[in-house]
N, C-alpha and C positions, 0 to 999 in steps of 0.2 A: 636577618630577617626573622621576625617572632613567628611561632606557630599561628598566631591570631591574623598576623599580617598575611601569612600564606594561605590560610583557609579564606579569608576575606577576598585577596585575589584570585583564588580558584572560583569563588563564588561568582565575582564579577566577571571572570573569563567565562564562566558556564551561562551566564545570562546573556552575554553578548553571542554567545554560540547559539543559545536558543532563539534568541531574537533573530539574528541571520537566518537560520533554518527556518524559521516561520514564514518570512518573508519569501525565501528561496520556493519553499513547498508550496505555498500559496501561489505564486507566479507560475510554477510547473504545472499545477493544477487547473489553471484558468482554462485550460482546453475542455474541461468538465462542462462549462458553461454550454459550450455547443450542443451538447446531449441533455441538458436539464430538462426538457419536455418529455424526453423518454425515461430518462434515468435522472431522477430529482435530486439525489444527495450524492456526496463524494464518497460515502461509505457504501452506498450501493454499488458504485463505480468500482471501489476497491473489491468488493465482494466479487462483483461480474469478471474483473480483471483476474483476480486470483483463480477463481474456476475456470475461467479459459485456458490457464495454464497447467490445469490438473484434469487427470482423468477422473471418472466418477469417484467422488469422495463422500465420506461421511460426514455428517455435521459436526462431530467432535473434531475431524480433521480440519475442516474448515475454520472452526472456531480457534484452534491453535494456531492455524496460517494467519489469520487476520488479528486476533487478539480481542475478538468480539464473543461477549458471553452467549452461550447457547440461547437462553431466553431471548436476548435481543435478536441473534441472527435468524431465529425461527421467522420473526415477522419480516426482516428485511429479505429474507429469501422469498417468503410468500408473495411479497409485492413484486419482486423480479418474476417469479413464475406467473403471476396474473398478468403481466406485460409480454409474456412469452419469451424471455431472456435466459430463463433457468428451467429444468425440468425434473422432477424427482420420479426415481424408479425403485422398486423394491430389488433387493440382492437376490438373484434366482438361487443361490446357494443357502441364504439364511432370511427368509422372509420378513424377520424382525428388524432388518437393516433397511433404511432408506439410503441410497445413493443420490447424490445431487451431482448435475453437469449443466455447463453452459448450451444452450442451443446454437444452432448455426448463426442464426440473428445476434445472439448474445457475444459470439466469438467474434463476429465482424464488428460489432461496435466496440468491444474491447481492444482489437487489433487497431482500429482507426485510432481510438483513444490513446493507446500507448505510443502510436506513433507521433501523435500530437505532443503528447507529455514530453517523449525523447526530445523532439524538436525544440520546445522550449527549453530544456536543459542545455541542448548543445548551443542554443542562442545564449544562454547566460554564459557557459564556460568558454565561448569564442569571444568574449570580452575580456577574457584574462590572458597574459602572457602563457605560451606553451608548457614552460617551467613550472609556472604558477598553478595551471591546471593539472598537472600530473602529481605536484604536490598535494593539492586540496583533494584529490580522488584518492591518492594514496593514505593521506590521513584519515579521510572518512571511511576507508575500508578497513583501516587499521582500528578505528573506534569500534566499528561494526562486528570485528572479530571478537574484541573483549566483551561486547554485550553478549554475543553468542556463546562464550564460554563460561558466563557467571551463572551462578546457581540462584534461583529466585523466582 
């Protein structure tokens, strides 16, 4: 097989993987619709879920965890704060630092959302044979590790 054929095959496989992941992630995240009146976007839900799993954090930490730029994150956090799902407090040791955290209501919605999200994933995985499930999870974990070790 030539280098060109190998590259083409890899690109085709990558596209198939991306297409499949897009469908799965959309399906898993369908439970967001249950909260659309309270939290209108999946991005806001991702931020809230991330915050619910962290102790007080700085905006820079949240930006790194979510991959959202600081400028975009500020507006998103402002909207979550207006709805009472997030609070901001000054660090008592350094008044220049603002810490962000999920409120009790924000943590509750995040916990419910995560349970539904996991349930959707369980339903999808249950359609596979046990061996295929384990192989799929193993391969995704392996890919995730390679991304975690890359510089960039």
